C-alpha positions in Angstrom: 146.5 100.6 -66.3 143.3 100.3 -69.3 141.1 102.4 -70.0 138.2 100.8 -72.0 135.9 103.7 -73.8 134.6 105.0 -77.0 135.3 108.1 -78.9 132.5 110.2 -78.8 131.2 108.4 -75.4 131.0 112.1 -73.1 131.9 109.7 -69.6 134.8 108.1 -71.3 135.7 111.9 -72.6 135.4 113.3 -68.8 137.4 110.2 -67.9 140.0 110.6 -70.4 140.2 114.6 -69.2 140.4 113.9 -65.2 143.1 111.2 -66.4 145.7 113.5 -68.2 145.1 116.3 -65.7 146.1 113.7 -63.2 149.4 112.9 -65.4 147.5 109.0 -65.2 149.2 107.6 -68.5 146.6 104.3 -69.2 145.8 102.1 -72.4 143.6 103.3 -74.4 141.4 100.2 -75.0 138.3 101.0 -77.5 135.3 99.6 -77.6 133.3 100.7 -80.5 129.0 101.2 -79.3 127.8 101.3 -82.8 129.8 98.6 -84.8 128.4 95.5 -85.1 125.5 96.0 -82.4 128.1 96.9 -80.4 131.2 95.5 -78.5 130.1 96.6 -75.7 127.8 93.3 -75.8 130.6 91.0 -76.2 131.3 88.1 -73.9 134.8 89.8 -73.4 133.7 93.4 -72.4 131.1 91.6 -70.3 133.6 90.3 -68.4 134.8 93.7 -68.1 131.8 95.7 -67.2 128.2 93.2 -66.7 126.4 96.8 -67.3 127.8 97.3 -70.8 128.6 100.7 -70.4 131.8 102.8 -71.1 134.0 103.8 -69.6 136.0 101.2 -67.5 139.1 101.7 -66.1 141.1 98.5 -65.3 143.6 98.8 -63.3 146.7 96.6 -62.9 145.8 93.9 -60.3 143.1 93.3 -63.1 140.2 95.3 -60.6 137.5 96.7 -63.3 136.2 100.2 -62.2 133.2 101.6 -63.8 131.0 104.8 -63.8 133.0 107.2 -64.8 132.1 109.8 -62.0 133.3 107.4 -59.3 136.5 106.4 -61.5 137.1 110.2 -61.3 136.3 110.2 -57.7 138.8 107.2 -57.1 141.6 109.1 -58.9 141.4 112.0 -56.6 141.9 110.1 -53.4 145.4 107.9 -55.1 146.2 111.7 -56.3 145.4 114.3 -54.8 147.0 117.2 -56.6 146.0 118.8 -59.1 142.7 119.0 -57.2 139.7 118.5 -59.7 137.4 119.0 -56.0 139.7 121.7 -54.2 138.4 123.9 -51.1 136.6 122.7 -48.0 133.5 120.3 -47.8 131.3 123.0 -48.8 133.0 124.0 -52.1 133.8 120.1 -53.0 129.5 119.3 -52.4 128.9 122.5 -54.9 131.4 121.1 -57.0 129.9 117.6 -56.7 126.5 118.9 -57.4 127.0 120.5 -61.0 128.7 117.5 -62.1 125.6 115.5 -60.9 123.4 117.5 -62.5 125.2 116.4 -66.0 126.1 112.9 -65.1 122.9 112.2 -63.2 120.4 114.0 -65.0 121.4 115.1 -68.2 123.8 112.4 -70.1 122.1 109.6 -69.0 118.6 110.7 -70.7 121.0 110.8 -74.5 123.3 108.2 -74.0 123.0 105.6 -77.3 120.9 103.2 -75.5 118.4 105.4 -74.2 118.5 107.0 -78.0 118.2 103.3 -79.8 115.8 102.6 -77.5 113.5 105.6 -78.4 114.1 104.4 -82.3 113.3 101.3 -81.5 110.3 101.1 -78.8 108.5 104.2 -79.6 109.3 104.8 -83.5 111.4 108.2 -83.1 112.9 109.1 -86.3 116.9 110.8 -86.1 114.8 114.3 -85.9 112.8 113.1 -82.7 115.8 111.5 -81.3 117.9 114.9 -81.7 115.1 117.0 -80.4 115.0 114.5 -77.3 118.6 115.0 -76.8 118.7 118.5 -77.0 115.7 119.1 -74.9 117.4 117.4 -71.9 120.6 119.5 -72.4 118.9 122.2 -72.2 117.1 121.7 -69.1 120.3 120.9 -67.7 122.0 123.8 -68.9 119.2 126.6 -67.6 119.8 125.1 -63.8 123.9 125.1 -64.8 124.1 128.6 -66.3 122.5 129.8 -62.8 124.4 128.1 -61.0 127.6 129.5 -62.4 126.3 132.9 -62.8 125.0 132.7 -58.2 129.0 131.6 -57.5 130.4 135.2 -59.5 133.9 133.9 -60.0 136.2 136.6 -61.1 137.7 134.3 -64.0 136.3 131.4 -66.9 136.2 128.7 -64.8 132.7 127.9 -62.4 134.6 127.2 -59.4 137.8 129.2 -58.5 141.0 130.1 -60.9 141.2 126.3 -62.7 139.4 123.6 -64.4 137.8 121.3 -61.6 135.6 118.9 -62.1 132.8 120.8 -62.7 134.8 121.7 -66.5 135.7 118.0 -67.0 132.3 117.2 -67.2 130.4 120.5 -68.7 133.2 120.2 -71.7 131.9 116.7 -72.7 128.6 117.6 -73.0 128.9 120.9 -74.5 130.5 118.9 -77.5 126.6 116.9 -77.1 124.7 119.7 -77.2 126.8 121.4 -80.0 126.3 117.8 -81.5 122.5 117.7 -81.1 121.8 121.9 -82.1 121.7 123.3 -78.9 121.9 127.0 -78.8 124.1 128.2 -76.7 123.7 131.4 -76.7 121.5 131.8 -73.6 125.0 130.2 -71.5 127.4 132.8 -71.7 129.1 131.3 -68.5 129.2 127.9 -69.3 130.2 128.9 -72.9 133.5 130.7 -71.0 134.8 127.9 -68.8 134.3 125.8 -71.6 136.5 127.3 -73.8 138.7 128.2 -71.2 139.2 124.9 -69.9 139.3 123.4 -73.8 142.5 125.7 -74.4 144.4 123.5 -71.7 146.3 120.5 -73.1 144.3 118.1 -71.1 141.3 119.4 -72.5 142.4 119.0 -76.1 144.6 115.7 -75.7 140.8 114.0 -74.3 139.2 115.8 -77.2 137.2 113.2 -79.3 138.4 114.2 -82.9 141.8 113.5 -81.0 141.5 109.8 -80.1 142.7 107.2 -82.1 139.4 105.5 -82.8 137.4 108.7 -84.2 134.9 108.4 -87.0 135.5 111.9 -88.4 132.8 111.5 -90.7 130.3 110.7 -87.6 
């Protein structure tokens, strides 16, 4: 399998984590989202994903799967253990809901296409772009902190004794929150889950700075 992604893309980050947890080896193919107008718009990547977004997972039979949460669900189906969606149907729905707040409500509003549109079409400067991204992260985290508190787990993880799809999506978004200057002091449960997950091997290996295409000064 071949994984097309970008080191700082939170969607790519979450898929790398899931692949690592599952122990599924892939060939990493970087797609630089900022170089020369964006490699995601080149013809060769258009053939992989006409939406021009990362990540994309190309299977051994050349089938291309896109949208990180859909791809993670595919991984869960082909390799159920270790489970990212453990428990009964209600428990799994709660985990999916948590992940969807990030994947559907928060992260899309801070991706590079939206931020570039704010600059080009609405004249936003770097400070305005940063404030926009931070605002939507805070709104999502306000809700997720309350969800995490309601779950009342005995350990640092939000649902159960180990990381689930909740942490797989949370950790990359915490990375983005720091990047955009969000004050995380109001989110103790999210910070605890993030810290516990980032100490684990699959999360360490997936971290943006540990990717071969990482730009240390960016």
